[in-house]
C-alpha positions in Angstrom: 220.4 56.5 137.7 223.1 57.8 135.4 224.6 54.7 133.7 223.9 56.4 130.4 226.1 59.4 131.4 228.9 57.1 132.5 228.8 55.2 129.2 229.0 58.5 127.2 231.9 59.7 129.4 233.7 56.4 128.6 233.2 56.8 124.9 234.4 60.5 125.1 237.4 59.5 127.1 238.5 57.0 124.4 237.8 59.4 121.6 239.9 62.0 123.3 242.8 59.6 123.9 242.7 58.9 120.1 242.9 62.6 119.4 239.3 63.0 118.3 237.0 65.9 119.1 235.2 65.5 122.4 231.9 67.1 123.5 229.5 66.5 126.3 226.9 69.0 127.5 226.1 68.0 131.0 223.1 70.2 131.0 221.6 67.9 128.4 222.0 64.6 130.3 218.6 63.4 131.4 218.0 62.1 135.0 215.3 59.6 135.9 214.0 58.2 139.1 212.4 54.9 138.4 209.5 55.1 140.9 205.8 54.8 140.3 205.1 57.3 138.9 208.4 57.9 137.2 210.2 61.3 137.7 212.5 62.7 135.0 214.2 65.9 134.2 216.9 67.5 132.0 218.4 70.9 132.1 217.8 73.6 134.6 215.2 74.0 137.3 213.2 77.2 137.9 215.5 77.8 140.9 218.7 77.5 138.9 217.3 79.9 136.2 216.5 82.4 138.9 220.0 82.0 140.5 221.6 82.6 137.1 219.3 85.5 136.3 217.9 83.9 133.2 214.6 85.4 132.0 212.2 82.5 131.7 208.7 81.4 130.8 207.2 78.3 132.1 204.5 76.0 130.7 202.8 73.3 132.7 200.5 70.6 131.5 198.7 67.9 133.5 199.0 64.3 132.4 195.3 64.0 132.9 194.8 66.1 129.8 196.8 63.7 127.6 194.6 61.2 125.6 197.1 58.4 125.9 197.4 58.8 129.7 193.6 58.7 129.9 193.4 55.6 127.6 195.9 53.8 129.8 194.1 54.9 133.0 197.3 56.7 134.2 196.2 60.3 134.5 198.5 61.2 137.4 201.5 63.4 136.7 202.6 66.6 135.0 204.9 68.1 132.4 206.8 71.3 132.8 209.0 73.1 130.3 211.2 76.1 131.1 212.2 78.3 128.1 214.3 81.4 127.8 211.9 84.3 127.7 213.7 86.2 125.0 215.2 83.4 122.8 212.6 80.7 123.4 215.5 78.2 123.8 214.5 75.3 126.1 216.3 75.6 129.4 214.8 72.6 131.3 212.1 70.0 131.1 210.6 68.1 134.1 208.2 65.2 134.0 206.3 63.2 136.6 204.1 60.4 135.4 204.0 57.2 133.3 206.9 56.7 130.9 208.6 59.9 132.1 211.9 58.1 131.6 211.1 57.6 127.9 209.5 61.0 127.3 212.4 62.9 128.7 214.7 61.7 125.8 213.0 63.9 123.2 213.6 66.9 125.5 217.2 66.0 125.9 217.6 65.7 122.1 215.9 69.1 121.6 218.2 70.7 124.1 221.3 69.1 122.7 220.6 70.7 119.4 219.5 74.0 120.7 215.8 73.7 119.8 213.4 76.4 120.8 210.1 75.6 122.5 208.3 76.5 119.3 210.5 74.0 117.3 209.4 71.2 119.6 205.8 72.4 119.5 205.7 72.2 115.7 206.8 68.5 115.6 203.8 66.4 114.5 203.4 63.4 116.8 201.2 60.3 116.3 198.0 60.5 118.2 197.2 59.4 120.7 200.7 59.0 122.2 202.3 60.2 125.4 204.8 62.3 123.5 202.0 64.7 122.5 202.3 66.1 126.1 205.7 67.5 125.0 204.3 68.9 121.8 201.2 70.3 123.5 203.0 72.2 126.1 206.3 73.1 124.5 205.3 76.4 122.9 205.0 78.2 126.2 203.3 81.5 126.0 203.1 81.5 122.2 199.6 80.1 121.7 
């Protein structure tokens, strides 16, 4: 399900034909599988990081620990963030659970602008909301 990617590529194509600057970081394009529960990811997987020799730290957080997921009686799922061990830059985010297709967008935005895991962890989110799962787990290994 990558209609959003195709749309961005079309815009970039036209901008390029008009002589404008073009940029698209394919590593920051989110992917979503609209099943129940939803599955979404952006960036690299653990396996890709290992293949590329990237030092990484990984944080995992169960949806069952998220207040909004409990309130909505949708506790199944998990959140995983992969960050560079030395720079703390987010390398990948993986979600399985309710609203994963919505939640992954904040991770894509953070990655597009080079945010560190700590940057995302310091964002104050309304409570209770599903997005807190990103905030709660983003600062891998630093709390």
